Each structure stands twice: as structure tokens, then as C-alpha cells.
C-alpha positions as CSV (number, residue, x, y, z in Angstrom):
1,M,-147.1,-87.0,93.2
2,K,-147.6,-89.2,96.3
3,D,-145.3,-91.6,97.5
4,E,-145.8,-94.8,95.4
5,H,-146.1,-97.0,98.2
6,S,-149.3,-95.0,99.4
7,I,-151.0,-95.5,96.3
8,S,-153.7,-98.4,96.5
9,K,-153.7,-101.4,94.4
10,S,-157.1,-100.6,93.1
11,V,-155.9,-97.2,91.7
12,I,-152.6,-99.1,90.1
13,G,-155.0,-101.7,88.7
14,R,-157.0,-99.0,87.0
15,L,-154.1,-97.4,85.3
16,P,-153.9,-100.0,82.4
17,R,-157.6,-99.5,81.7
18,Y,-157.2,-95.8,81.4
19,Y,-154.3,-96.5,79.1
20,R,-156.2,-98.9,76.9
21,F,-159.5,-96.7,76.7
22,L,-157.4,-93.5,75.9
23,G,-155.6,-95.5,73.1
24,M,-159.2,-96.3,71.7
25,L,-160.1,-92.8,72.0
26,Q,-156.9,-91.7,70.1
27,A,-157.7,-94.2,67.4
28,E,-161.2,-92.5,67.0
29,G,-159.6,-89.1,66.5
30,C,-160.7,-87.6,69.9
31,E,-158.3,-85.0,70.8
32,R,-159.7,-83.8,74.2
33,I,-162.1,-85.3,76.8
34,S,-163.7,-84.3,80.2
35,S,-163.7,-86.6,83.1
36,G,-167.4,-87.0,82.7
37,E,-167.1,-88.1,79.3
38,L,-164.4,-90.6,80.2
39,S,-166.4,-91.8,83.2
40,E,-169.4,-92.7,80.7
41,R,-166.8,-94.7,78.7
42,M,-165.4,-96.6,81.6
43,G,-168.1,-97.1,83.8
44,L,-166.4,-95.1,86.6
45,T,-167.5,-91.8,88.3
46,A,-165.8,-88.8,87.3
47,S,-164.9,-88.0,90.8
48,Q,-163.0,-91.4,91.0
49,I,-161.1,-90.5,87.7
50,R,-160.1,-87.1,89.1
51,Q,-159.0,-88.7,92.6
52,D,-157.0,-91.3,90.7
53,F,-155.3,-88.8,88.4
54,N,-154.4,-86.7,91.2
55,H,-152.4,-89.5,92.9
56,F,-149.9,-88.4,90.0
57,G,-150.2,-84.6,90.2
58,G,-153.4,-84.3,87.9
59,F,-153.4,-83.8,84.3
60,G,-156.6,-81.8,83.2
61,Q,-157.1,-78.1,83.0
62,Q,-160.4,-76.7,84.4
63,G,-162.7,-75.9,81.7
64,Y,-160.7,-77.7,79.1
65,G,-160.5,-81.4,80.1
66,Y,-157.7,-83.8,79.3
67,N,-155.7,-83.9,76.2
68,V,-156.0,-87.6,75.2
69,A,-152.6,-88.1,73.6
70,Q,-150.9,-86.2,76.4
71,L,-152.7,-88.1,79.1
72,K,-152.1,-91.4,77.4
73,E,-148.2,-90.5,77.4
74,N,-148.4,-89.6,80.8
75,I,-150.1,-92.6,82.1
76,G,-147.8,-94.8,79.9
77,R,-144.9,-93.2,81.4
78,I,-146.2,-93.9,85.1
79,I,-146.9,-97.5,84.2
80,G,-143.1,-97.7,82.6
81,I,-144.3,-98.5,79.3
82,D,-141.1,-96.8,77.8
83,K,-138.7,-99.1,80.0
84,Y,-138.8,-102.3,77.9
85,Y,-137.8,-104.6,80.8
86,K,-136.1,-107.7,79.6
87,I,-138.5,-110.8,80.4
88,I,-138.2,-114.6,79.8
89,L,-140.8,-117.1,79.7
90,V,-140.7,-120.5,81.5
91,G,-143.0,-123.1,80.3
92,A,-143.5,-123.6,76.5
93,G,-146.5,-125.6,76.6
94,N,-149.8,-124.4,75.0
95,L,-150.3,-121.3,77.2
96,G,-146.8,-120.4,77.1
97,R,-146.8,-120.6,73.3
98,A,-149.8,-118.6,73.1
99,I,-148.5,-115.8,75.2
100,A,-145.3,-115.7,73.4
101,Q,-146.8,-115.6,69.8
102,H,-149.8,-113.3,70.4
103,L,-148.7,-110.7,73.1
104,D,-147.1,-107.6,72.0
105,F,-144.7,-107.2,74.8
106,S,-143.1,-104.0,73.4
107,K,-146.4,-102.3,73.8
108,K,-146.6,-103.3,77.6
109,G,-143.1,-102.1,78.8
110,F,-141.3,-105.5,78.2
111,Q,-138.9,-107.2,75.7
112,L,-139.2,-111.0,75.5
113,V,-135.7,-112.2,75.4
114,G,-135.9,-115.9,76.2
115,I,-138.3,-119.0,76.3
116,F,-137.4,-121.9,78.5
117,D,-138.7,-125.4,79.2
118,S,-137.4,-128.7,80.9
119,D,-139.1,-130.9,78.2
120,E,-136.5,-132.0,75.7
121,K,-139.1,-132.3,73.1
122,L,-139.8,-128.7,73.1
123,T,-136.3,-127.4,73.3
124,G,-135.3,-126.2,69.9
125,L,-138.8,-125.2,69.1
126,G,-139.1,-121.7,67.3
127,I,-141.7,-119.4,68.8
128,N,-141.9,-115.7,67.5
129,N,-138.3,-115.5,66.4
130,L,-137.0,-117.2,69.6
131,V,-135.8,-120.8,70.2
132,V,-137.0,-122.7,73.2
133,R,-133.9,-123.4,75.4
134,S,-133.4,-126.0,78.0
135,F,-134.1,-124.7,81.4
136,D,-130.5,-126.1,82.3
137,D,-129.2,-123.1,80.5
138,I,-130.9,-120.5,82.6
139,D,-127.7,-119.7,84.6
140,S,-125.4,-118.7,81.6
141,F,-128.4,-117.0,79.9
142,C,-129.3,-114.7,82.8
143,T,-125.6,-114.0,83.5
144,Q,-125.3,-112.7,79.7
145,M,-129.0,-111.2,79.3
146,K,-129.8,-110.1,82.8
147,P,-133.4,-110.4,82.5
148,T,-135.6,-108.5,85.0
149,A,-138.8,-110.6,85.2
150,A,-140.0,-114.1,84.3
151,I,-143.4,-115.3,83.1
152,L,-144.3,-118.6,84.9
153,C,-146.5,-121.1,82.7
154,I,-145.6,-124.1,84.6
155,P,-147.3,-126.9,86.8
156,E,-147.9,-126.1,90.7
157,Y,-145.5,-128.7,91.6
158,A,-142.5,-127.1,89.7
159,G,-143.3,-123.7,91.1
160,K,-141.0,-123.6,94.2
161,N,-137.8,-125.0,92.4
162,V,-138.3,-122.9,89.3
163,T,-138.9,-119.7,91.1
164,E,-136.0,-120.5,93.7
165,K,-133.7,-120.9,90.7
166,L,-134.9,-117.7,89.2
167,I,-134.1,-115.8,92.3
168,E,-130.6,-117.2,92.4
169,C,-130.4,-115.8,88.7
170,D,-131.4,-112.3,90.2
171,I,-134.9,-112.4,88.9
172,H,-137.3,-111.2,91.6
173,C,-140.4,-110.1,89.4
174,F,-142.8,-112.5,88.0
175,W,-146.2,-112.7,85.8
176,N,-147.4,-115.9,87.3
177,F,-150.0,-118.3,85.5
178,S,-149.1,-121.1,87.9
179,H,-151.1,-122.1,90.9
180,Y,-147.9,-121.8,92.9
181,N,-148.1,-119.2,95.6
182,I,-144.8,-117.3,95.0
183,N,-145.0,-114.9,98.0
184,E,-145.6,-117.7,100.6
185,D,-142.2,-118.9,100.2
186,F,-140.5,-115.7,98.7
187,P,-142.4,-112.6,100.4
188,D,-140.2,-110.0,98.9
189,A,-140.8,-111.1,95.2
190,I,-142.9,-108.8,93.0
191,V,-145.8,-111.0,91.6
192,E,-148.6,-110.5,89.4
193,N,-150.8,-113.6,89.6
194,V,-153.2,-114.7,86.6
195,H,-155.8,-117.2,87.5
196,L,-157.8,-117.9,84.4
197,N,-160.0,-120.7,86.4
198,D,-160.9,-117.8,88.9
199,S,-161.9,-115.5,85.9
200,L,-163.9,-118.1,84.2
201,M,-165.9,-118.9,87.4
202,T,-166.4,-115.1,88.0
203,L,-168.0,-115.2,84.8
204,C,-170.1,-118.1,85.7
205,Y,-171.2,-116.6,89.0
206,N,-172.3,-113.4,87.2
207,I,-174.4,-115.3,84.6
208,T,-175.9,-117.5,87.6
209,N,-176.9,-114.2,89.3
210,S,-178.0,-112.7,86.1
211,E,-180.3,-115.4,85.4
212,D,-181.6,-115.7,89.1
213,A,-182.5,-111.9,88.8
214,K,-184.6,-112.5,85.7
């Protein structure tokens, strides 16, 4: 296996896709698949798939292909699905509640252990077996529970103060749905940004160019 720092973001970004597609194949009863067959399913080249897997030592056998269940398990281990990192959610508005209610964290490598909001009207609200706490309680909670990461569903203006407080609580990893650029102020933080507006506009662009091509 190569040094993790030498693996490109594009390769890392494809790992969840491989995991998802292999899960679908497993559900269909598929036990073995070649890189060529997997490439047709995923819209990648067989060469790209083999190159991606070779970053982690390669998993197939020549003339046999890949054992679907074993490959899925290996990729899940690489991603860290089995780690169950403790994660909290800050911002219990519509988006935050939807994430807390509908995302199965246990299948994604995490355990949601706390939900926080600064709005007193939301504190005490029950969401998926958790109760929304006041953000004022974050110090004592983190001292006790020691979460590794935080989901931020907060306004941009609140981003810096909230992030700074969380870093003081020894949280340095963020799934960021806000428009606040965490790494600009905290360059050592581990951040995965999710920009829903950007994704929707990308769809708009693709539709526009598809129409122009007709």
C-alpha cells in the first residue's frame, strides 16, 4: 500500500462509490465481478479501477476477478467504516434535523452522539433518540463524550466562532454544510465541504448544455 499522503483526492473520492456499487451487487446476489464488468456499471475504465485498487495493494486475482463481498469489506476497512467515530451535529434547523433523522451514521463509520443549537426554542427537541442541547453545554459534553468530528449546519456568520469553540474542545474534523471556509482560518482542520447550491447549479449547467446540444 502506498503512503496515504500520496493518494490523490480523486481516488479517495471514488472509494465511497466503489463501496456503494459493491453493496448493490451484493444485494443482487453477485459473488464475483471483473474490472471490466465493474467499469460498465460505474462508468469508469477498467484500467482506472485497477489503478485505484493498486494504491491499496490490489484485491483481484488474474482470471478470477474480484470477490464482491471481500472487496466491499476491504474498501470499507480502508475508508474506516468499522471505526464508529463519535460525531456531533451543530445546527438543528431543517437541514440539521433531516440529516440527524434520515442518515444511517452507523453504516458510514460514525456514531451520532449529540445535537446542539443556540436557539432556545429548539433545545429540548427530540430527534432520533437524541435531545437537542444548548451550545452553551458543549464544553462539558465534549469533556465527557470526546467526539472526534462535528457536522456544521449553521449560518456562515456563525461559522468562525462555532468552529473556534469546537477546536478548543479538541474537535478538528468537520462535515461542513455552511458557507464558512473553515480552512482559511484553521488550515490544519480536516474538512469535507458540502455545497448543495453548487451541486444544484451544476445540474442546471448540465441541463442547459444538454438542451443546447439538441
